[in-house]
C-alpha positions as CSV (number, residue, x, y, z in Angstrom):
1,X,-36.0,-34.4,-21.0
2,X,-34.5,-37.5,-19.8
3,X,-37.0,-39.7,-22.2
4,X,-36.0,-37.3,-24.9
5,X,-32.0,-37.6,-24.7
6,X,-32.4,-41.4,-24.0
7,X,-34.8,-41.7,-27.3
8,X,-32.3,-39.1,-29.2
9,X,-29.1,-41.5,-28.3
10,X,-31.3,-44.7,-29.2
11,X,-32.2,-43.0,-32.3
12,X,-28.9,-42.2,-33.1
13,X,-26.9,-45.8,-32.8
14,X,-28.4,-47.3,-35.8
15,X,-27.1,-44.1,-37.8
16,X,-23.8,-44.4,-36.1
17,X,-22.6,-47.7,-37.3
18,X,-24.3,-47.4,-40.6
19,X,-22.0,-43.7,-41.5
20,X,-18.9,-45.1,-39.8
21,X,-19.0,-48.3,-42.4
22,X,-19.8,-46.1,-45.1
23,X,-17.0,-43.6,-44.2
24,X,-14.6,-46.4,-44.3
25,X,-16.1,-47.6,-47.1
26,X,-16.1,-44.1,-49.0
27,X,-12.7,-43.6,-47.9
28,X,-11.5,-46.3,-50.4
29,X,-13.0,-44.6,-53.2
30,X,-16.5,-47.0,-53.1
31,X,-19.6,-45.4,-52.7
32,X,-22.0,-48.0,-51.5
33,X,-25.6,-47.1,-51.5
34,X,-26.3,-50.5,-50.3
35,X,-26.2,-49.6,-46.7
36,X,-29.7,-49.5,-46.4
37,X,-29.9,-53.1,-47.4
38,X,-26.9,-54.2,-45.7
39,X,-28.2,-53.1,-42.5
40,X,-31.6,-54.8,-42.9
41,X,-29.6,-57.8,-44.0
42,X,-27.5,-57.3,-40.9
43,X,-30.8,-57.5,-39.0
44,X,-32.3,-60.1,-40.5
45,X,-29.0,-62.3,-40.0
46,X,-29.1,-61.7,-36.2
47,X,-32.8,-62.3,-35.7
48,X,-32.2,-66.2,-37.7
49,X,-29.3,-66.9,-35.4
50,X,-30.9,-65.8,-32.3
51,X,-34.0,-67.8,-33.3
52,X,-32.1,-70.7,-34.0
53,X,-30.5,-70.3,-31.2
54,X,-33.2,-70.0,-28.7
55,X,-34.9,-73.1,-30.4
56,X,-32.4,-74.8,-30.3
57,X,-31.9,-74.8,-26.4
58,X,-35.3,-73.4,-25.3
59,X,-35.7,-70.7,-23.5
60,X,-34.6,-71.9,-19.7
61,X,-31.4,-73.0,-21.2
62,X,-29.9,-69.8,-22.8
63,X,-26.7,-68.8,-22.0
64,X,-26.6,-65.0,-22.1
65,X,-23.0,-64.8,-23.7
66,X,-23.5,-67.5,-26.0
67,X,-26.8,-65.7,-27.3
68,X,-25.2,-62.6,-27.5
69,X,-22.5,-64.4,-29.7
70,X,-24.5,-66.1,-31.7
71,X,-26.6,-63.1,-33.0
72,X,-24.0,-61.2,-33.7
73,X,-22.0,-63.4,-35.4
74,X,-24.9,-64.3,-37.7
75,X,-25.2,-60.9,-38.3
76,X,-21.9,-59.7,-39.1
77,X,-21.4,-63.1,-41.9
78,X,-24.8,-61.8,-43.3
79,X,-23.0,-58.3,-43.7
80,X,-19.7,-59.4,-45.2
81,X,-21.6,-61.4,-47.8
82,X,-23.4,-58.7,-48.9
83,X,-20.2,-56.9,-48.8
84,X,-18.5,-58.9,-50.7
85,X,-21.1,-59.0,-53.1
86,X,-20.8,-55.5,-53.4
87,X,-17.0,-55.5,-53.5
88,X,-17.2,-58.7,-56.0
89,X,-19.3,-56.4,-58.7
90,X,-17.2,-53.5,-58.1
91,X,-13.8,-54.0,-57.5
92,X,-13.5,-57.2,-59.6
93,X,-15.8,-57.0,-62.5
94,X,-15.6,-52.7,-62.0
95,X,-19.7,-52.5,-62.6
96,X,-21.2,-49.1,-61.9
97,X,-21.3,-48.1,-57.9
98,X,-24.2,-46.3,-58.2
99,X,-26.3,-49.0,-59.9
100,X,-24.9,-52.0,-57.7
101,X,-25.6,-49.7,-54.4
102,X,-29.2,-49.1,-55.2
103,X,-29.3,-52.9,-56.8
104,X,-28.1,-54.4,-53.3
105,X,-30.7,-52.1,-51.3
106,X,-33.3,-53.7,-53.3
107,X,-31.8,-57.1,-52.7
108,X,-31.2,-56.8,-49.1
109,X,-34.4,-55.4,-48.3
110,X,-36.3,-58.4,-50.4
111,X,-34.3,-61.0,-48.5
112,X,-34.9,-59.2,-44.9
113,X,-38.5,-59.6,-45.8
114,X,-38.6,-63.0,-47.2
115,X,-37.0,-64.4,-44.5
116,X,-38.4,-62.3,-41.6
117,X,-42.2,-62.9,-42.8
118,X,-41.8,-66.5,-43.2
119,X,-38.9,-67.5,-40.5
120,X,-41.4,-68.5,-38.1
121,X,-43.7,-70.6,-40.3
122,X,-40.5,-72.6,-41.8
123,X,-40.2,-73.4,-38.1
124,X,-43.6,-74.4,-37.7
125,X,-44.7,-71.2,-36.2
126,X,-48.5,-69.9,-37.3
127,X,-47.5,-66.2,-37.0
128,X,-45.1,-64.6,-39.5
129,X,-43.8,-61.8,-36.7
130,X,-40.7,-62.3,-34.7
131,X,-40.5,-61.0,-31.1
132,X,-36.9,-61.5,-29.8
133,X,-37.8,-60.6,-26.1
134,X,-35.8,-63.7,-25.1
135,X,-32.4,-62.5,-26.8
136,X,-32.8,-59.1,-26.9
137,X,-33.0,-58.5,-23.1
138,X,-29.7,-59.1,-23.0
139,X,-28.6,-56.8,-25.4
140,X,-30.2,-54.2,-22.9
141,X,-28.7,-55.1,-20.0
142,X,-27.1,-51.7,-18.2
143,X,-24.4,-51.2,-16.2
144,X,-24.8,-52.4,-12.7
145,X,-23.4,-48.8,-11.2
146,X,-26.2,-46.6,-13.3
147,X,-28.9,-46.5,-10.7
148,X,-26.7,-44.9,-8.3
149,X,-25.9,-42.0,-10.6
150,X,-29.0,-40.3,-10.6
151,X,-30.1,-38.4,-13.9
152,X,-26.3,-38.9,-14.8
153,X,-26.6,-42.6,-15.2
154,X,-30.1,-42.3,-17.0
155,X,-28.6,-40.3,-19.7
156,X,-25.1,-41.8,-19.8
157,X,-25.3,-45.5,-18.4
158,X,-29.0,-46.7,-19.3
159,X,-28.0,-48.3,-22.2
160,X,-27.0,-51.6,-23.7
161,X,-23.5,-52.7,-24.8
162,X,-24.0,-52.0,-28.6
163,X,-24.5,-48.4,-27.6
164,X,-20.9,-48.1,-26.4
165,X,-19.6,-49.9,-28.7
166,X,-20.4,-47.9,-31.5
167,X,-19.1,-44.9,-29.9
168,X,-15.8,-47.2,-29.7
169,X,-15.6,-48.4,-32.9
170,X,-16.1,-44.6,-34.5
171,X,-13.7,-43.3,-32.4
172,X,-11.1,-46.1,-33.7
173,X,-11.9,-45.7,-37.2
174,X,-11.4,-42.2,-36.9
175,X,-7.7,-42.6,-35.0
176,X,-6.9,-45.4,-37.6
177,X,-7.7,-43.2,-40.7
178,X,-6.1,-39.8,-39.4
179,X,-3.0,-41.6,-37.1
180,X,-1.8,-44.7,-38.7
181,X,0.2,-46.3,-41.8
182,X,-3.1,-48.2,-42.8
183,X,-5.4,-45.4,-42.9
184,X,-2.7,-43.1,-44.8
185,X,-2.7,-46.1,-47.5
186,X,-6.5,-46.2,-47.4
187,X,-6.9,-42.5,-48.2
188,X,-4.1,-42.8,-50.5
189,X,-6.5,-45.3,-52.5
190,X,-9.5,-43.2,-52.1
191,X,-8.0,-39.8,-53.2
192,X,-5.8,-41.2,-56.3
193,X,-6.0,-45.1,-56.7
194,X,-3.0,-45.4,-59.9
195,X,-1.1,-43.1,-56.9
196,X,-1.4,-45.5,-54.9
197,X,-0.8,-48.7,-57.2
198,X,2.6,-46.7,-58.5
199,X,3.7,-46.1,-54.9
200,X,2.8,-50.2,-54.1
201,X,-0.1,-50.0,-52.2
202,X,-2.4,-52.9,-53.0
203,X,-5.4,-50.9,-54.2
204,X,-7.5,-53.9,-54.8
205,X,-7.1,-55.7,-51.1
206,X,-7.4,-52.1,-49.4
207,X,-10.6,-51.1,-51.4
208,X,-12.1,-54.7,-50.2
209,X,-11.0,-54.5,-46.9
210,X,-12.7,-51.6,-46.1
211,X,-15.9,-52.2,-47.9
212,X,-16.3,-55.7,-46.3
213,X,-15.2,-53.9,-42.7
214,X,-17.4,-51.2,-43.7
215,X,-20.0,-53.4,-43.9
216,X,-20.1,-55.5,-41.5
217,X,-19.9,-52.3,-39.1
218,X,-22.9,-51.3,-40.8
219,X,-24.6,-54.4,-40.1
220,X,-24.1,-54.3,-36.5
221,X,-26.7,-51.2,-36.9
222,X,-29.5,-53.5,-38.0
223,X,-28.6,-55.6,-34.5
224,X,-28.6,-52.3,-32.7
225,X,-32.2,-51.1,-33.8
226,X,-33.8,-55.1,-33.4
227,X,-32.4,-56.6,-30.5
228,X,-32.0,-53.2,-28.2
229,X,-34.6,-50.8,-29.6
230,X,-37.2,-52.8,-30.6
231,X,-37.1,-56.2,-29.3
232,X,-38.8,-57.9,-32.7
233,X,-38.6,-57.9,-36.2
234,X,-41.6,-56.9,-38.9
235,X,-41.0,-56.4,-42.3
236,X,-40.2,-52.9,-43.5
237,X,-40.3,-51.4,-40.3
238,X,-36.8,-50.2,-40.6
239,X,-37.7,-46.8,-42.1
240,X,-35.6,-44.9,-43.6
241,X,-32.7,-45.1,-40.9
242,X,-29.9,-46.6,-43.3
243,X,-30.8,-43.3,-46.0
244,X,-29.8,-41.3,-43.1
245,X,-26.7,-43.0,-42.1
246,X,-25.7,-42.2,-46.0
247,X,-26.6,-38.6,-45.4
248,X,-24.9,-38.7,-42.0
249,X,-21.4,-39.3,-43.8
250,X,-21.8,-36.2,-45.9
251,X,-22.7,-33.9,-42.2
252,X,-19.7,-35.5,-41.0
253,X,-17.3,-34.6,-43.5
254,X,-16.4,-38.2,-43.9
255,X,-15.0,-38.2,-40.4
256,X,-16.2,-40.8,-37.8
257,X,-15.3,-38.3,-34.6
258,X,-17.7,-35.6,-36.0
259,X,-19.9,-39.0,-37.5
260,X,-20.8,-39.7,-33.4
261,X,-21.8,-35.8,-33.1
262,X,-24.2,-35.7,-36.1
263,X,-25.7,-38.9,-35.5
264,X,-26.5,-37.6,-31.9
265,X,-28.3,-34.6,-33.6
266,X,-29.7,-36.8,-36.2
267,X,-31.4,-38.6,-33.4
268,X,-32.6,-35.6,-31.6
269,X,-34.4,-34.0,-34.8
270,X,-36.1,-37.7,-35.0
271,X,-37.4,-37.7,-31.8
272,X,-39.1,-34.4,-32.1
273,X,-41.6,-35.9,-34.4
274,X,-42.2,-38.9,-32.4
275,X,-42.0,-36.6,-28.7
276,X,-43.6,-33.4,-29.7
277,X,-47.5,-33.9,-29.0
278,X,-50.1,-31.9,-30.2
279,X,-48.8,-31.4,-34.0
280,X,-50.1,-31.8,-37.5
281,X,-49.1,-34.6,-39.9
282,X,-47.6,-31.8,-42.0
283,X,-45.6,-30.3,-38.7
284,X,-44.3,-34.0,-38.4
285,X,-43.5,-34.4,-41.9
286,X,-41.4,-31.2,-41.8
287,X,-39.8,-32.7,-38.2
288,X,-38.7,-35.9,-40.2
289,X,-37.2,-34.0,-43.1
290,X,-34.7,-31.7,-40.8
291,X,-31.8,-34.0,-40.9
292,X,-32.0,-34.0,-44.8
293,X,-32.4,-30.4,-44.5
294,X,-29.3,-29.9,-42.0
295,X,-26.8,-32.2,-44.6
296,X,-27.8,-30.2,-47.4
297,X,-26.8,-26.9,-45.4
298,X,-23.6,-28.6,-44.5
299,X,-23.1,-29.6,-48.2
300,X,-24.2,-26.0,-49.1
301,X,-21.1,-24.5,-46.2
302,X,-18.0,-26.5,-47.2
303,X,-18.9,-26.4,-50.6
304,X,-18.5,-22.7,-50.3
305,X,-15.7,-22.7,-47.8
306,X,-14.2,-25.0,-50.3
307,X,-12.0,-26.7,-48.6
308,X,-9.8,-30.1,-49.4
309,X,-10.3,-32.0,-46.1
310,X,-13.9,-31.4,-46.0
311,X,-14.5,-32.9,-49.3
312,X,-14.9,-36.8,-49.9
313,X,-12.2,-38.8,-51.9
314,X,-11.5,-38.0,-54.7
315,X,-11.8,-41.1,-56.6
316,X,-15.3,-41.7,-54.6
317,X,-17.6,-43.5,-57.1
318,X,-15.0,-44.5,-59.9
319,X,-14.1,-47.7,-60.7
320,X,-10.4,-48.4,-60.9
321,X,-8.6,-49.5,-64.4
322,X,-5.0,-50.5,-63.8
323,X,-4.7,-50.4,-67.2
324,X,-5.1,-46.9,-67.8
325,X,-2.7,-46.1,-64.9
């Protein structure tokens, strides 16, 4: 049971980061299907920063706080750049959001695979794989009191700081959206940008802000998976977690708080196919489908109930033309 719970939480965290970032983005009216690519670029950005830092100081001279900061900043800058590219194309140039997002995913995965497959060679090494054990151990450090709490410590305090950071970010995002003026303006922009514009709200600023911040948060999901979960980089090793994060947005009804619970459910469903022994390949595939099936069920239920607060922002996926106001 302990192994299953720990595995479910570790599987859930990349999804939670990605979903929280996408929820903020969608609340502004932007449908960013580039989240898988942004998470991928965030991961490889962290890998590049960690690798360059480690080679610059050697393993014996690594300062833990510096190693973590360099890795995180590299990942955040890389994912921020992806968010700016998407924002410029969609908000400024008014490109189609669906096409732009899908192109960004393809672009991000290509960039990640290029640097992931050639980084060591570019630095003079022979192997194309990248081991991150010297840096990732600092991401995996658990609270010192966890060992004294028995099963409770194993279930809830046997994780690195990014696990708790992901939950904190989701809680803060939910509070900001529901209880602050900034959140009110952001939701107004997502629901009806023309009305928000007429009320004096800077629509372009809010869309840029939400999309870029959401991209940075999503990029941290890639950092979590690489540094706290696998401790190594391998091309195309990220799986479908970026798409699961987008599915989780619908499951969570565009509410970060529900996203925390939803990510844990998705993580548990994901673990079924990994931990269940003696099952056929067909059954394993069915288990892997469960998060998507759960999302479809939730979508059907919310559509039947037809409550406004359970639906996406009214202008989601639509470009805003001020001249048409």
